[in-house]
C-alpha angles and dihedrals in degrees: 000000000000122000105218140189138161123235149154116257118227125231115250093249091055091047089054092049093049091047089063087072092064119116136025102095118093109223096023119131103214116210118236109259092236087063095057114120142140105253114221102177132357109216102177135205111343136160123261094259093052089046090056090049091050092050091050094047092049089053089064093062115111113187135148123259109276130224116230116204125174121227101190142276123309142146138244123222106056110220091006105046113212103171143016110221143181104231118227121210110250096239115186095245091051094047092047091050091052093045092051091052090049092052095046094047093048090052087055091054099258109149111262120253106250098196124078110256112254111175114226147134114244110226101173139007116223132206121176094354115143120241089235091058091053092046090051090050092051092046092054095044095061119192121357111246105203125138122242117239141179117246110223096183143009127222141217108228131193122208132202113283115259100006101054088213134123159305085090122204123215105230096177140353125215123199124234124206 
């Protein structure tokens, strides 16, 4: 059963810039730079037939190219940090692309996403890391220096069964514009 999600791939130069933020938090599990992406919609574990239907439905999406601009480093999880992320500005084109995928997938019977969409690139996963340690890391890192870019396509990724982690495999790519 494949575990699927949609995302925007990052250009190599941007991956390199984001990778410079790695390290400096004891207990963080830093993602491999080749696994960096901007998730659009997590789909989850589905059977092969449903995966084919998802791939076909995504192929019907017609959206403009979308600018991707970074807003800085942050974390998710509040008092119990669970991830260090590079925040992405919620540009209209990006938000509309994500919303269309959400609508189409719900119509197919994919469980709705319950969390509000906040575009980002996950840099590290955290377990048992104190909020103060993450705040110290962010304070010493200063501003995030990552180039903006324009996404010309989005992809359907599969992840390893069970773990949901990389390496991720591009199952299909869909043009924008």
